[in-house]
N, C-alpha and C positions, 0 to 999 in steps of 0.2 A: 504493500500496499504506499510505503512511506516514497517507495522507488518510482511508481506512478504518478506521484505529488511532485517529485522532483521534473519528471518528465513533463508535466504539462506546464508548472512554473518556469521551466529553461523554454517551451517553445511561447510561452506570454513574453518571455523579458528582450526573447530574438525580433520574436512581431513589434513590441515596443519599440525598441533602439535602433530597428530600423525606420522609424517614424519622427528620431530625435532630427535629422538633418531640416527638414521640413520644419519641425515645434521644437524647440528647447526645453517646452515645457513637462515634454514627455520623459526627460531625465530625472524630475523626481518621480514619477510612477517607478522608471527603471530603480533604484533605488529601493523603494517599495519592496521591490520585487525581487529584489538581488539581496536584503535581509532574509526575509521570508525564505529564499533556499539556501542562502546559508545553516539556516535551523534543520529546517529539512536534511540538507548533506551534511548534518552533522549526523544524524541516524543514521541514513541509507551507509555510511561509511564505516558502522559497526557490522554490516549483514556482509554475509560474503563473497554478496554479485557484485558490489562496493567494485570487486577486484577482474571482471570480467573487460574484456577490449570495447564492451559498447559503453558500460559507463564511467572508462578513462576518457573516451572520444566528448562525453556530456558534461565530463569533467570538465578537461579542459574546452572546451566551448562557452563553458558559463565561465568561467576567467579570464579568459579573456572579454566576455564583454565586460564583467564588470572592469577588468584593462582599461579598456574603451571609455565604458560613463565615467570612470574615473580620470582619465584624461579630456575628457570633454569639460568635467569642472574642475577641472587644474586642482585635482585632489591629491597632493603628491603620497599623503600617508595610506591611502588607498591602495594607489596606485602599487605601493611597494609591498603592501600586505596581497594584492591579486596576483601579482608578479609571484612572490615567493611561492606560491603555489603552484604559479604555472612551468617554472624554470624546472622542477623536476620531471614533469609532462612533458617538454618538449625536449629534455635531452637525454633522460633516465629512460624511459619508454617508446624512445624513438624505435626502437625496434619492432616493437608492437601496434604503434599510430603509425597513419600515413602523416606527413607534413600537413601542417596547415596554413590555409593561404593566410593568414590572420597572422602571421610566425612572425612573419618579416619585419612587417609596419611595428609590432608591438615591443619586439629585440632594439629594433632602431631606436624607439623611444626610452627604452631603458635605459640602452647605452647613453643616450642624453643626458639624461637622470644623474649616470654618474659620474658623465662629462661637467657636471652642476654644480655635483658636491666634491669635484675633483678628486672624486675615487680612482684614479688612473690604472691603480693596481687589480682594483677590481674590473674595471672595466678591462684589460688586459686576460687576467682569468679567464673570463667569457669569452673573447676572442677569439681565444685557444679550443676552446666548445663550439665553436661555431663551423658548422663544415664549410669547406671551402669556394665550393659552389653559389652556399647562401652570402658568401663575404664580397660576390660580387652584385649582389642588389642593389639597386640605386640607392635605396635608402640607409643599410647597413655601410656601404661605400661608401657615400658622405661622411656617415660619424668616423670613417678610418681615416677617409683623405682631413674632416676637423682636427682631428687628436694628432695628425701630422704638421697642420699648420700651426696650430699653438705652443707643439713643440721646439716648431723654427721661431715662432717670435711671431708670424705671419699675423699681424692681429684688426690689420683695415676690414676686412672682408666680413667679418662678422657685421660689423654698421649698417650692413648694408639690408640687414633684415629689416624686410616691410609687415609680416606679417609676427604681430603680441599675440596672439591668442592664445597660443601656450608657455605655457609659465617657465618650461625648460631653457626657450629660449631668450626669453627673456632677462633669466639669470643669466644664462652665460653672455647676455648683448649686454645687460648692465658691467657684469665683472671685466671686461673687455675694453668699454666705453671710459670705463675709471681708470683703468691703465694708461688707458693715449691720454686720457687727461692729465695724467701724474706726468705721461713726458712732456707734457704741456711746457704743463708750471716749475719742470726743472731744467727747462731749456731757453724760455723766456722770462722774461720780468714783466709783456705785454706783448697782446696778440688781437688784430681785429677779427670783429664780434662775429662779420661773414670766412673769412676764414677756419675758425673755430666750427663755425654752423656746418661749414662742406666738413670736415675732417673727423668731425664727430657725427658724419651724417644723420644729422639733426634735418626735421624738414622748414622752419624759419626760426625765425626773433624769438616768440613765445614757448618753444621748446626748447631755445639756448638758456632763455630766464630760469625756466622751471628747472635744467639741470644744474645751472648755475645753484640755486637755494637749494635742491636735492645734495650738490656735490659738497655744499658748505658745512650743512650738517652731518654729512658724510664724513668729513673732515676733521671737524669740531667731535665730534663723536666718537670718531675713533684716537682721540686724544695726540696726534701729530703738531699740533697748535697751542696744547694746552700747555699750561705753566702753572707752578704752584701760584704765581700773582695773576690769573687770566681776569681779565676782563672782555665781556664782549662788548666789544665798540666797534666801528669803522676799519679801524686800524689791523682787526684782529681776524676778519673775515677773509679767508683764502683768495676767495676771486672775486676780485670789484670790480662793477660798472661805473666806466666814466665815460661817459659822449659815443661813441661808437669803438671801442674799445675795453678789452678786461685785461686790467691790473692783475699780475697773480704775487700776493703780499706774502712771496715763499723765500726765506734768507738763506733754503739750501742753492737758490740759482745761481749766486757769485761764488760758491764753493764747487757746482759742478761743470766739466769741462765738457758739455753733451753735442754732437753733430744732428745739432736741430733737426731740420728739416730734412736733412737725411735720416738720420732717424725716425721720424716720423711719419715722410715716404715710405721707408721700409714698411711700417707698422700697419699701414692703410691695404691691405692686399687680402682682406682677410674673409670677409662676411659676406659676399654678395652671394655664394653659393650655399651658406642657408636655405635661401628660397625655392631650392630645388629637391629639399626632403620633404616640400610644402605638397 
């Protein structure tokens, strides 16, 4: 009986998820069904029929749908939970189960999650388990190339990203935009705002002002400019807007001999390819 309930709920979940692209409200219905299926699944696992190939396939389908719903909702913790159940079904039972059509997409998103959390060791361990033919998949190959570009310090292409719908993209893009911003303030005393907009791949002046507000808070909260007698005044703000320029109030500028534009131009090759995974 529990098995029949599991199959019925799984079919309903798949049907509702298929409607998500046209109506995001269906995601809430999916979450309710996922909770119901998890309760049923806990009981099904206690039965001997759970170990059959048919049930393993249905288990995999459920955790794939669970993963995809979490990705739609930018629910990182939920995605981590779902993928932890998928991983053995993808790799430890690969001799019993045909390859899933969703596998490459979900694997690529998990790889991006590892990159976003700087878990490069875990990424390499995963790559060792991925079959060679799957590594040629466009989505997985993209993350492999992304890791290579990161190792080379080729940062700029990341900032060509236009799709902010995915949390992992945003984390990666923000991380490397901060790195380029840090290179700027170590290389110059001031820069024209138009140049900064172009370099950070921002769309307009308002996006630059928003970034400056965020970056100043980021620098202050990280303690890089905090001193024992720190007072928040105009001379303490790391990036200060004056006329059409941004003044970098960073004492380290004088101490660093950095080939400024050469360094920045070399780092601006990084982010365009992120669009290819969408």
